[in-house]
DSSP file (Angstrom, degrees, kcal/mol; ACC not computed):
  #  RESIDUE AA STRUCTURE BP1 BP2  ACC     N-H-->O    O-->H-N    N-H-->O    O-->H-N    TCO  KAPPA ALPHA  PHI   PSI    X-CA   Y-CA   Z-CA
    1    1 A X     >        0   0    0      0, 0.0     4,-1.6     0, 0.0     5,-0.2   0.000 360.0 360.0 360.0 -38.5  -26.3  -22.7  -10.4
    2    2 A X  H  >  +     0   0    0      1,-0.2     4,-0.7     2,-0.2     5,-0.1   0.819 360.0  53.1 -57.0 -32.6  -26.8  -19.1  -11.2
    3    3 A X  H >> S+     0   0    0      1,-0.2     4,-2.1     2,-0.2     3,-1.1   0.939 109.0  49.2 -69.6 -43.8  -23.4  -18.2  -10.2
    4    4 A X  H 34 S+     0   0    0      1,-0.3    -1,-0.2     2,-0.2    -2,-0.2   0.711 103.4  59.6 -70.1 -19.0  -21.9  -20.7  -12.5
    5    5 A X  H 3< S+     0   0    0     -4,-1.6    -1,-0.3     1,-0.1    -2,-0.2   0.699 115.0  36.0 -72.6 -21.5  -23.9  -19.6  -15.4
    6    6 A X  H << S+     0   0    0     -3,-1.1     2,-0.5    -4,-0.7    -2,-0.2   0.696 121.9  44.6-100.9 -26.4  -22.4  -16.1  -15.1
    7    7 A X     <  -     0   0    0     -4,-2.1    -1,-0.2     1,-0.1     6,-0.1  -0.972  63.1-160.6-126.4 114.4  -18.8  -17.1  -14.1
    8    8 A X  S    S-     0   0    0     -2,-0.5     2,-0.3    -3,-0.1    -1,-0.1   0.786  74.7  -0.8 -69.0 -25.1  -17.1  -20.0  -15.8
    9    9 A X  S  > S-     0   0    0      1,-0.1     4,-1.8     0, 0.0     3,-0.4  -0.938  80.1 -89.7-155.9 175.9  -14.6  -20.5  -13.0
   10   10 A X  H  > S+     0   0    0     -2,-0.3     4,-3.2     1,-0.2     5,-0.3   0.888 121.0  54.4 -58.2 -42.9  -13.4  -19.4   -9.6
   11   11 A X  H  > S+     0   0    0      1,-0.2     4,-2.2     2,-0.2    -1,-0.2   0.873 108.5  48.5 -66.9 -35.5  -10.9  -16.8  -11.1
   12   12 A X  H  > S+     0   0    0     -3,-0.4     4,-1.5     2,-0.2    -1,-0.2   0.835 112.9  48.7 -70.3 -37.8  -13.7  -15.1  -13.2
   13   13 A X  H  X S+     0   0    0     -4,-1.8     4,-2.4     2,-0.2     5,-0.3   0.932 114.3  45.0 -70.4 -47.8  -15.9  -14.9  -10.0
   14   14 A X  H  X S+     0   0    0     -4,-3.2     4,-3.1     1,-0.2     5,-0.3   0.926 111.0  53.1 -68.0 -38.1  -13.2  -13.5   -7.9
   15   15 A X  H  X S+     0   0    0     -4,-2.2     4,-2.1    -5,-0.3    -1,-0.2   0.883 110.3  47.7 -52.9 -41.7  -12.1  -11.0  -10.6
   16   16 A X  H  X S+     0   0    0     -4,-1.5     4,-2.0     2,-0.2    -1,-0.2   0.886 114.1  46.4 -70.4 -41.2  -15.6   -9.7  -10.9
   17   17 A X  H  X S+     0   0    0     -4,-2.4     4,-2.3     2,-0.2    -2,-0.2   0.916 112.8  49.4 -64.6 -42.9  -16.0   -9.4   -7.1
   18   18 A X  H  X S+     0   0    0     -4,-3.1     4,-3.1    -5,-0.3     5,-0.3   0.928 109.9  51.7 -64.2 -43.3  -12.6   -7.7   -6.7
   19   19 A X  H  X S+     0   0    0     -4,-2.1     4,-1.8    -5,-0.3    -1,-0.2   0.913 111.5  48.1 -64.0 -42.4  -13.4   -5.2   -9.6
   20   20 A X  H  X S+     0   0    0     -4,-2.0     4,-1.4     1,-0.2    -1,-0.2   0.936 112.6  47.0 -64.3 -44.6  -16.7   -4.3   -7.9
   21   21 A X  H  X S+     0   0    0     -4,-2.3     4,-1.8     1,-0.2    -2,-0.2   0.887 109.5  52.4 -67.5 -38.4  -15.2   -3.8   -4.6
   22   22 A X  H  < S+     0   0    0     -4,-3.1    -1,-0.2     1,-0.2    -2,-0.2   0.863 106.6  55.6 -64.8 -35.4  -12.3   -1.7   -5.9
   23   23 A X  H  < S+     0   0    0     -4,-1.8     3,-0.4    -5,-0.3    -1,-0.2   0.868 111.1  44.4 -66.5 -34.7  -15.0    0.5   -7.7
   24   24 A X  H  < S+     0   0    0     -4,-1.4     2,-0.2     1,-0.2    -2,-0.2   0.776 125.5  33.5 -74.2 -31.0  -16.7    1.1   -4.2
   25   25 A X  S  < S-     0   0    0     -4,-1.8    -1,-0.2    -5,-0.1    -2,-0.1  -0.564  78.4-170.6-131.3  67.8  -13.3    1.6   -2.5
   26   26 A X        -     0   0    0     -3,-0.4     3,-0.1    -2,-0.2    -3,-0.1  -0.302  24.5-121.6 -60.3 141.7  -10.8    3.4   -4.8
   27   27 A X        -     0   0    0      1,-0.2    -1,-0.1    -5,-0.0    23,-0.1  -0.271  47.4 -71.4 -70.7 166.3   -7.2    3.6   -3.5
   28   28 A X        -     0   0    0      1,-0.1     2,-0.5    21,-0.1    -1,-0.2  -0.356  55.3-102.3 -59.6 146.3   -5.6    7.0   -3.0
   29   29 A X    >>  -     0   0    0      1,-0.2     4,-1.0    -3,-0.1     3,-0.7  -0.601  25.1-160.9 -78.7 116.8   -4.7    8.8   -6.1
   30   30 A X  H 3> S+     0   0    0     -2,-0.5     4,-2.1     1,-0.2    -1,-0.2   0.748  88.9  64.5 -72.5 -24.9   -1.0    8.6   -6.7
   31   31 A X  H 3> S+     0   0    0      1,-0.2     4,-1.0     2,-0.2    -1,-0.2   0.810  99.2  55.3 -66.9 -28.0   -1.1   11.6   -9.2
   32   32 A X  H <4 S+     0   0    0     -3,-0.7     4,-0.4     2,-0.2     3,-0.3   0.915 109.8  45.3 -70.7 -45.0   -2.1   13.8   -6.2
   33   33 A X  H >< S+     0   0    0     -4,-1.0     3,-1.4     1,-0.2    -2,-0.2   0.884 108.6  56.6 -70.2 -35.1    0.9   12.6   -4.3
   34   34 A X  H 3< S+     0   0    0     -4,-2.1    -1,-0.2     1,-0.3    -2,-0.2   0.765  95.6  65.3 -63.6 -27.7    3.2   13.1   -7.2
   35   35 A X  T 3< S+     0   0    0     -4,-1.0     2,-0.7    -3,-0.3    -1,-0.3   0.660  84.6  85.5 -75.7 -14.8    2.2   16.7   -7.5
   36   36 A X    <   -     0   0    0     -3,-1.4     6,-0.1    -4,-0.4    -1,-0.1  -0.785  57.8-173.8 -86.1 109.5    3.8   17.4   -4.1
   37   37 A X        +     0   0    0     -2,-0.7     2,-0.2     4,-0.1    -1,-0.2   0.802  56.2  92.1 -75.8 -29.9    7.5   18.1   -4.6
   38   38 A X  S  > S-     0   0    0      1,-0.1     4,-2.8     2,-0.1     5,-0.2  -0.496  71.4-143.6 -68.1 125.5    8.7   18.4   -1.0
   39   39 A X  H  > S+     0   0    0     -2,-0.2     4,-2.2    57,-0.2    -1,-0.1   0.862  96.6  44.2 -62.0 -35.0    9.8   14.9    0.0
   40   40 A X  H  > S+     0   0    0      2,-0.2     4,-2.4     1,-0.2    -1,-0.2   0.880 114.4  48.9 -73.9 -38.5    8.5   15.1    3.6
   41   41 A X  H  > S+     0   0    0      2,-0.2     4,-2.4     1,-0.2     5,-0.2   0.932 112.1  50.4 -66.4 -42.7    5.2   16.6    2.7
   42   42 A X  H  X S+     0   0    0     -4,-2.8     4,-2.8     2,-0.2     5,-0.3   0.960 110.3  49.4 -59.3 -51.5    4.7   13.9    0.0
   43   43 A X  H  X S+     0   0    0     -4,-2.2     4,-2.9     1,-0.2     5,-0.3   0.949 114.8  43.7 -53.4 -53.4    5.5   11.1    2.4
   44   44 A X  H  X S+     0   0    0     -4,-2.4     4,-1.8     1,-0.2    -1,-0.2   0.846 114.2  48.8 -67.4 -33.5    3.0   12.5    5.1
   45   45 A X  H  X S+     0   0    0     -4,-2.4     4,-2.0    -5,-0.2    -1,-0.2   0.926 116.7  42.8 -68.9 -46.6    0.2   13.2    2.6
   46   46 A X  H  X S+     0   0    0     -4,-2.8     4,-3.0    -5,-0.2     5,-0.3   0.970 116.3  46.2 -69.1 -52.4    0.5    9.7    0.9
   47   47 A X  H  X S+     0   0    0     -4,-2.9     4,-3.2    -5,-0.3     5,-0.3   0.920 111.7  51.6 -59.7 -43.4    0.9    7.8    4.1
   48   48 A X  H  X S+     0   0    0     -4,-1.8     4,-1.8    -5,-0.3    -1,-0.2   0.908 114.3  43.5 -60.8 -39.5   -2.0    9.6    5.8
   49   49 A X  H  X S+     0   0    0     -4,-2.0     4,-2.2     2,-0.2    -2,-0.2   0.876 115.4  48.3 -70.1 -35.7   -4.3    8.9    2.8
   50   50 A X  H  X S+     0   0    0     -4,-3.0     4,-3.1     1,-0.2    -2,-0.2   0.943 112.5  49.0 -69.6 -39.8   -3.1    5.2    2.5
   51   51 A X  H  X S+     0   0    0     -4,-3.2     4,-2.6    -5,-0.3    -1,-0.2   0.873 110.7  51.3 -68.1 -34.9   -3.6    4.8    6.3
   52   52 A X  H  X S+     0   0    0     -4,-1.8     4,-2.4    -5,-0.3    -1,-0.2   0.929 111.0  47.5 -64.6 -42.1   -7.1    6.3    6.0
   53   53 A X  H  X S+     0   0    0     -4,-2.2     4,-2.1     2,-0.2    -2,-0.2   0.926 112.6  50.1 -62.3 -43.0   -7.9    3.8    3.1
   54   54 A X  H  X S+     0   0    0     -4,-3.1     4,-1.5     2,-0.2     3,-0.2   0.956 108.7  50.6 -57.3 -50.5   -6.6    1.0    5.2
   55   55 A X  H  < S+     0   0    0     -4,-2.6     3,-0.5     1,-0.2     4,-0.3   0.930 115.3  45.1 -56.0 -47.2   -8.8    2.1    8.3
   56   56 A X  H  < S+     0   0    0     -4,-2.4    -1,-0.2     1,-0.2    -2,-0.2   0.824 126.5  28.1 -64.7 -33.7  -11.9    2.2    5.9
   57   57 A X  H  X S+     0   0    0     -4,-2.1     4,-2.9    -3,-0.2     3,-0.4   0.247  83.4 117.5-117.0   8.3  -11.1   -1.1    4.2
   58   58 A X  H  X S+     0   0    0     -4,-1.5     4,-3.2    -3,-0.5     5,-0.4   0.866  72.3  53.1 -52.0 -51.9   -9.2   -3.1    6.8
   59   59 A X  H  > S+     0   0    0     -4,-0.3     4,-1.6     1,-0.2    -1,-0.2   0.910 119.3  34.6 -60.7 -40.9  -11.6   -6.0    7.4
   60   60 A X  H  > S+     0   0    0     -3,-0.4     4,-3.0     2,-0.2     5,-0.2   0.943 119.0  50.2 -73.9 -46.3  -11.8   -6.9    3.6
   61   61 A X  H  X S+     0   0    0     -4,-2.9     4,-2.5     1,-0.2     5,-0.2   0.926 111.0  49.6 -62.6 -41.6   -8.2   -6.0    2.8
   62   62 A X  H  X S+     0   0    0     -4,-3.2     4,-2.1    -5,-0.3    -1,-0.2   0.938 113.2  48.3 -58.3 -47.0   -6.9   -8.1    5.8
   63   63 A X  H  X S+     0   0    0     -4,-1.6     4,-3.0    -5,-0.4     5,-0.2   0.935 110.9  48.3 -58.0 -47.3   -9.0  -11.0    4.6
   64   64 A X  H  X S+     0   0    0     -4,-3.0     4,-1.9     1,-0.2    -2,-0.2   0.896 111.3  50.0 -68.8 -38.4   -7.9  -10.8    1.1
   65   65 A X  H  < S+     0   0    0     -4,-2.5     4,-0.4    -5,-0.2    -1,-0.2   0.859 114.8  44.8 -64.3 -33.3   -4.3  -10.6    2.0
   66   66 A X  H >< S+     0   0    0     -4,-2.1     3,-0.9    -5,-0.2     4,-0.3   0.918 114.2  47.7 -77.6 -40.5   -4.6  -13.6    4.2
   67   67 A X  H >X S+     0   0    0     -4,-3.0     3,-1.4     1,-0.2     4,-1.3   0.788 100.2  67.6 -72.3 -28.6   -6.7  -15.8    1.7
   68   68 A X  T 3< S+     0   0    0     -4,-1.9     7,-0.3     1,-0.3    -1,-0.2   0.742  86.8  69.9 -63.6 -19.4   -4.4  -15.0   -1.1
   69   69 A X  T <4 S+     0   0    0     -3,-0.9    -1,-0.3    -4,-0.4    -2,-0.2   0.832 114.6  23.7 -61.0 -31.9   -1.8  -17.0    0.7
   70   70 A X  T <4 S+     0   0    0     -3,-1.4     2,-0.6    -4,-0.3    -2,-0.2   0.439 112.5  70.6-119.6  -4.9   -3.8  -20.2    0.0
   71   71 A X     X  -     0   0    0     -4,-1.3     4,-2.5     1,-0.2     3,-0.4  -0.926  57.1-167.7-117.6 105.3   -5.9  -19.3   -3.2
   72   72 A X  H  > S+     0   0    0     -2,-0.6     4,-2.2     1,-0.2     5,-0.2   0.871  88.2  53.4 -62.4 -39.1   -3.7  -19.0   -6.2
   73   73 A X  H  > S+     0   0    0      1,-0.2     4,-1.3     2,-0.2    -1,-0.2   0.882 111.6  45.7 -67.6 -32.8   -6.5  -17.4   -8.3
   74   74 A X  H  > S+     0   0    0     -3,-0.4     4,-2.9     2,-0.2    -2,-0.2   0.894 110.7  54.2 -75.4 -41.9   -7.0  -14.7   -5.6
   75   75 A X  H  X S+     0   0    0     -4,-2.5     4,-2.5    -7,-0.3    -2,-0.2   0.895 105.6  53.2 -54.3 -42.5   -3.2  -14.2   -5.4
   76   76 A X  H  X S+     0   0    0     -4,-2.2     4,-1.4     2,-0.2    -1,-0.2   0.906 110.1  46.6 -61.3 -42.2   -3.0  -13.6   -9.1
   77   77 A X  H  X S+     0   0    0     -4,-1.3     4,-1.0     1,-0.2     3,-0.3   0.921 112.2  51.8 -69.9 -43.2   -5.7  -10.9   -8.8
   78   78 A X  H  <>S+     0   0    0     -4,-2.9     5,-2.2     1,-0.2     6,-0.7   0.867 106.8  54.1 -58.9 -37.3   -3.9   -9.3   -5.8
   79   79 A X  H  <5S+     0   0    0     -4,-2.5    -1,-0.2     1,-0.2    -2,-0.2   0.853 113.0  40.9 -69.8 -34.3   -0.7   -9.2   -7.7
   80   80 A X  H  <5S+     0   0    0     -4,-1.4    -1,-0.2    -3,-0.3    -2,-0.2   0.530 129.3  27.1 -86.7  -4.9   -2.1   -7.3  -10.5
   81   81 A X  T  X5S+     0   0    0     -4,-1.0     4,-2.7    -3,-0.2     3,-0.3   0.456 126.2  12.2-114.3-104.0   -4.2   -5.1   -8.3
   82   82 A X  H  >5S+     0   0    0      1,-0.3     4,-3.0     2,-0.2     5,-0.2   0.853 127.0  47.9 -54.9 -46.9   -3.4   -4.1   -4.7
   83   83 A X  H  ><S+     0   0    0     -5,-2.2     4,-2.1     2,-0.2    -1,-0.3   0.892 113.6  49.4 -67.8 -37.6    0.2   -5.3   -4.5
   84   84 A X  H  > S+     0   0    0     -6,-0.7     4,-2.5    -3,-0.3    -2,-0.2   0.945 111.6  49.8 -63.4 -44.1    1.0   -3.6   -7.8
   85   85 A X  H  X S+     0   0    0     -4,-2.7     4,-2.9     1,-0.2    -2,-0.2   0.942 109.5  50.3 -53.8 -50.9   -0.6   -0.5   -6.5
   86   86 A X  H  X S+     0   0    0     -4,-3.0     4,-2.6     1,-0.2    -1,-0.2   0.888 109.5  52.2 -60.8 -40.1    1.4   -0.6   -3.2
   87   87 A X  H  X S+     0   0    0     -4,-2.1     4,-1.9     2,-0.2    -1,-0.2   0.933 111.2  46.0 -60.1 -48.4    4.6   -1.0   -5.2
   88   88 A X  H  X S+     0   0    0     -4,-2.5     4,-2.6     1,-0.2    -2,-0.2   0.899 110.5  53.4 -61.7 -40.3    3.8    2.0   -7.3
   89   89 A X  H  X S+     0   0    0     -4,-2.9     4,-2.4     1,-0.2    -2,-0.2   0.896 108.1  52.5 -64.2 -39.7    2.8    4.0   -4.1
   90   90 A X  H  X S+     0   0    0     -4,-2.6     4,-1.7     2,-0.2    -1,-0.2   0.927 110.4  46.0 -52.8 -48.5    6.2    3.1   -2.7
   91   91 A X  H  X S+     0   0    0     -4,-1.9     4,-2.0     1,-0.2    -2,-0.2   0.904 114.3  48.2 -65.7 -42.7    8.0    4.4   -5.7
   92   92 A X  H  < S+     0   0    0     -4,-2.6     4,-0.4     1,-0.2    -1,-0.2   0.884 111.5  50.6 -69.7 -35.4    5.9    7.6   -5.8
   93   93 A X  H  < S+     0   0    0     -4,-2.4    -1,-0.2    -5,-0.2    -2,-0.2   0.849 119.9  34.2 -69.3 -33.2    6.4    8.3   -2.1
   94   94 A X  H >X S+     0   0    0     -4,-1.7     3,-1.5    -5,-0.2     4,-0.8   0.607  89.2  90.7 -99.9 -13.2   10.2    7.9   -2.3
   95   95 A X  G >< S+     0   0    0     -4,-2.0     3,-0.7     1,-0.3    -1,-0.1   0.846  83.5  57.3 -57.3 -38.2   11.2    9.2   -5.7
   96   96 A X  G 34 S+     0   0    0     -4,-0.4    -1,-0.3     1,-0.2   -57,-0.2   0.657  94.7  69.1 -67.3 -13.7   11.8   12.9   -4.4
   97   97 A X  G <4 S-     0   0    0     -3,-1.5    -1,-0.2   -58,-0.1    -2,-0.2   0.897  87.4-156.2 -73.1 -38.5   14.3   11.5   -1.9
   98   98 A X    <<  +     0   0    0     -4,-0.8    -3,-0.1    -3,-0.7    -2,-0.1   0.805  25.5 168.8  77.0  25.7   16.7   10.6   -4.8
   99   99 A X        -     0   0    0     -5,-0.4     2,-0.3     4,-0.1    -1,-0.2  -0.377  12.6-167.9 -71.2 151.8   18.6    7.9   -2.9
  100  100 A X    >>  -     0   0    0     -2,-0.1     3,-0.9     4,-0.0     4,-0.7  -0.935  44.6  -9.2-133.9 164.8   20.9    5.6   -4.7
  101  101 A X  H >> S-     0   0    0     -2,-0.3     4,-1.8     1,-0.3     3,-0.7  -0.183 128.4  -2.9  58.0-136.0   22.8    2.4   -3.8
  102  102 A X  H 3> S+     0   0    0      1,-0.3     4,-2.3     2,-0.2    -1,-0.3   0.888 135.7  55.2 -55.6 -42.3   22.7    1.2   -0.3
  103  103 A X  H <> S+     0   0    0     -3,-0.9     4,-2.2     1,-0.2    -1,-0.3   0.883 106.3  53.0 -61.1 -34.0   20.7    4.3    0.9
  104  104 A X  H <X S+     0   0    0     -3,-0.7     4,-2.8    -4,-0.7    -1,-0.2   0.875 107.6  50.1 -68.2 -40.0   18.1    3.4   -1.8
  105  105 A X  H  X S+     0   0    0     -4,-1.8     4,-2.2     2,-0.2    -1,-0.2   0.887 112.3  48.1 -65.2 -36.9   17.8   -0.1   -0.3
  106  106 A X  H  X S+     0   0    0     -4,-2.3     4,-2.5     2,-0.2    -2,-0.2   0.938 113.8  46.0 -67.3 -46.8   17.4    1.4    3.2
  107  107 A X  H  X S+     0   0    0     -4,-2.2     4,-2.8    35,-0.2     5,-0.2   0.956 113.8  49.3 -59.4 -54.6   14.7    3.9    1.9
  108  108 A X  H  X S+     0   0    0     -4,-2.8     4,-2.7     1,-0.2    -1,-0.2   0.880 111.4  49.4 -59.0 -41.1   12.9    1.2    0.1
  109  109 A X  H  X S+     0   0    0     -4,-2.2     4,-2.2     1,-0.2    -1,-0.2   0.950 113.6  45.8 -61.4 -47.5   13.0   -1.2    3.1
  110  110 A X  H  X S+     0   0    0     -4,-2.5     4,-2.0     1,-0.2    -2,-0.2   0.861 112.1  49.6 -67.4 -35.0   11.6    1.5    5.3
  111  111 A X  H  X S+     0   0    0     -4,-2.8     4,-2.4     2,-0.2    -1,-0.2   0.889 107.3  56.1 -70.5 -35.9    8.9    2.5    2.8
  112  112 A X  H  X S+     0   0    0     -4,-2.7     4,-0.9    -5,-0.2    -2,-0.2   0.951 111.0  45.5 -54.6 -48.3    7.9   -1.2    2.4
  113  113 A X  H  < S+     0   0    0     -4,-2.2     3,-0.5     1,-0.2    -1,-0.2   0.885 111.9  51.8 -63.0 -39.2    7.4   -1.3    6.2
  114  114 A X  H  < S+     0   0    0     -4,-2.0    -1,-0.2     1,-0.2    -2,-0.2   0.850 111.8  43.9 -70.5 -34.6    5.5    2.0    6.2
  115  115 A X  H  < S+     0   0    0     -4,-2.4     2,-0.3    -5,-0.1    -1,-0.2   0.570  88.1 111.7 -88.1  -6.2    3.0    1.1    3.6
  116  116 A X    >X  -     0   0    0     -4,-0.9     4,-1.9    -3,-0.5     3,-1.6  -0.527  67.6-137.4 -72.3 129.8    2.3   -2.3    4.9
  117  117 A X  H 3> S+     0   0    0     -2,-0.3     4,-1.7     1,-0.3    -1,-0.1   0.791 106.7  55.9 -49.4 -35.0   -1.2   -2.9    6.4
  118  118 A X  H 3> S+     0   0    0      2,-0.2     4,-0.7     1,-0.2    -1,-0.3   0.756 106.8  49.9 -75.6 -22.7    0.4   -4.9    9.4
  119  119 A X  H <> S+     0   0    0     -3,-1.6     4,-0.8    -6,-0.2     3,-0.3   0.904 108.7  52.3 -75.2 -41.9    2.7   -1.8   10.2
  120  120 A X  H >X S+     0   0    0     -4,-1.9     3,-1.6     1,-0.2     4,-1.0   0.924  95.6  71.7 -64.3 -42.8   -0.3    0.5   10.2
  121  121 A X  H >< S+     0   0    0     -4,-1.7     3,-1.0     1,-0.3     4,-0.4   0.839 100.8  41.3 -47.8 -52.6   -2.3   -1.7   12.7
  122  122 A X  H 3< S+     0   0    0     -4,-0.7    -1,-0.3    -3,-0.3     3,-0.2   0.712 117.3  50.9 -66.4 -20.2   -0.2   -0.9   15.8
  123  123 A X  H X< S+     0   0    0     -3,-1.6     3,-1.2    -4,-0.8    -1,-0.3   0.555  84.4  91.6 -92.9  -6.6    0.0    2.8   14.7
  124  124 A X  G X< S+     0   0    0     -4,-1.0     3,-2.9    -3,-1.0    -1,-0.2   0.857  73.7  64.3 -55.8 -46.1   -3.8    3.1   14.3
  125  125 A X  G 3  S+     0   0    0     -4,-0.4    -1,-0.3     1,-0.3    -2,-0.1   0.799  96.3  62.7 -58.1 -24.7   -4.5    4.3   17.8
  126  126 A X  G <  S-     0   0    0     -3,-1.2     4,-0.4     1,-0.2    -1,-0.3   0.634 113.1-113.9 -69.4 -10.8   -2.5    7.4   17.0
  127  127 A X    <>  -     0   0    0     -3,-2.9     4,-2.5    -4,-0.2     5,-0.3  -0.035  34.0 -77.8  88.1 157.6   -4.8    8.6   14.2
  128  128 A X  H  > S+     0   0    0      1,-0.2     4,-1.9     2,-0.2     5,-0.2   0.881 126.2  46.6 -66.9 -38.2   -3.9    8.7   10.5
  129  129 A X  H  > S+     0   0    0      2,-0.2     4,-2.1     1,-0.2    -1,-0.2   0.935 115.1  43.7 -71.9 -41.2   -1.9   11.9   10.6
  130  130 A X  H  > S+     0   0    0     -4,-0.4     4,-2.5     2,-0.2    -2,-0.2   0.915 116.4  47.9 -69.6 -41.2    0.2   11.1   13.6
  131  131 A X  H  X S+     0   0    0     -4,-2.5     4,-2.6     2,-0.2    -1,-0.2   0.878 111.6  51.4 -63.3 -36.2    0.8    7.5   12.4
  132  132 A X  H  X S+     0   0    0     -4,-1.9     4,-3.1    -5,-0.3    -2,-0.2   0.925 110.6  49.3 -68.2 -40.8    1.7    8.9    8.9
  133  133 A X  H  X S+     0   0    0     -4,-2.1     4,-2.2     2,-0.2    -2,-0.2   0.926 111.6  47.7 -64.6 -42.4    4.2   11.3   10.6
  134  134 A X  H  X S+     0   0    0     -4,-2.5     4,-1.3     2,-0.2    -2,-0.2   0.962 115.0  45.7 -63.6 -50.7    5.9    8.5   12.6
  135  135 A X  H  X S+     0   0    0     -4,-2.6     4,-1.6     1,-0.2     3,-0.3   0.896 111.1  52.1 -57.0 -45.5    6.1    6.3    9.5
  136  136 A X  H  X S+     0   0    0     -4,-3.1     4,-2.8     1,-0.2    -1,-0.2   0.890 105.2  56.7 -61.2 -39.1    7.5    9.2    7.4
  137  137 A X  H  X S+     0   0    0     -4,-2.2     4,-2.4     1,-0.2    -1,-0.2   0.839 102.6  55.4 -61.9 -34.4   10.1    9.8   10.0
  138  138 A X  H  X S+     0   0    0     -4,-1.3     4,-2.1    -3,-0.3    -1,-0.2   0.901 110.3  45.8 -63.3 -40.1   11.2    6.2    9.6
  139  139 A X  H  X S+     0   0    0     -4,-1.6     4,-2.4     2,-0.2    -2,-0.2   0.939 112.8  48.6 -64.6 -49.9   11.7    6.7    5.9
  140  140 A X  H  X S+     0   0    0     -4,-2.8     4,-1.6     1,-0.2    -2,-0.2   0.883 108.6  53.9 -63.5 -36.1   13.5   10.0    6.4
  141  141 A X  H  X S+     0   0    0     -4,-2.4     4,-1.3     1,-0.2     3,-0.3   0.927 108.9  49.9 -67.5 -44.4   15.8    8.4    9.1
  142  142 A X  H  < S+     0   0    0     -4,-2.1     3,-0.3     1,-0.2   -35,-0.2   0.907 113.8  46.6 -59.0 -36.1   16.7    5.6    6.5
  143  143 A X  H  < S+     0   0    0     -4,-2.4    -1,-0.2     1,-0.2    -2,-0.2   0.779 119.0  39.4 -70.0 -27.2   17.4    8.4    3.9
  144  144 A X  H  < S+     0   0    0     -4,-1.6     2,-0.4    -3,-0.3    -1,-0.2   0.410  99.7  80.9-112.1  -3.5   19.5   10.5    6.3
  145  145 A X  S  < S-     0   0    0     -4,-1.3     2,-0.2    -3,-0.3     3,-0.0  -0.895  75.9-123.8-109.7 136.8   21.5    7.8    8.3
  146  146 A X        -     0   0    0     -2,-0.4     2,-0.1     1,-0.1    -2,-0.1  -0.545  32.9-109.2 -76.8 142.2   24.7    6.2    6.9
  147  147 A X        -     0   0    0     -2,-0.2    -1,-0.1     1,-0.1   -44,-0.1  -0.426  16.7-150.7 -63.6 138.2   24.6    2.5    6.8
  148  148 A X              0   0    0      1,-0.2    -1,-0.1    -2,-0.1    -2,-0.0   0.304 360.0 360.0 -91.1   4.9   26.9    0.8    9.5
  149  149 A X              0   0    0      0, 0.0    -1,-0.2     0, 0.0    -2,-0.0   0.336 360.0 360.0-115.4 360.0   27.4   -2.3    7.2
């Protein structure tokens, strides 16, 4: 009953828990990445920091991503929190590449893959820096290779 006295519904409870957890585990600072002008250096810094954050938070992050599929109230919190952050992170990581049109689509697709928790998992044994370098190379390949379609 104590929980219900403090939180009127599931959404309020999940929002409070989420805010507390985020305060304990802040995501990497996008402003730090944005300050790096070189596209390759920015990619490697950002992905290395993001992969380090995933490594530290993976049990909870994986559970939240899984549970949001079936809990609409958690999904709404995730949409306004982690998923919004990851979308901003993708834009910050790729903006110095300056791709347009089909090339932009390829860069965005590669960046979406690179920042995904599930992509990081098989790369994890390489360590954060090597995994970030490999993922950055995927994005650079997307930026530098002509589309065949």
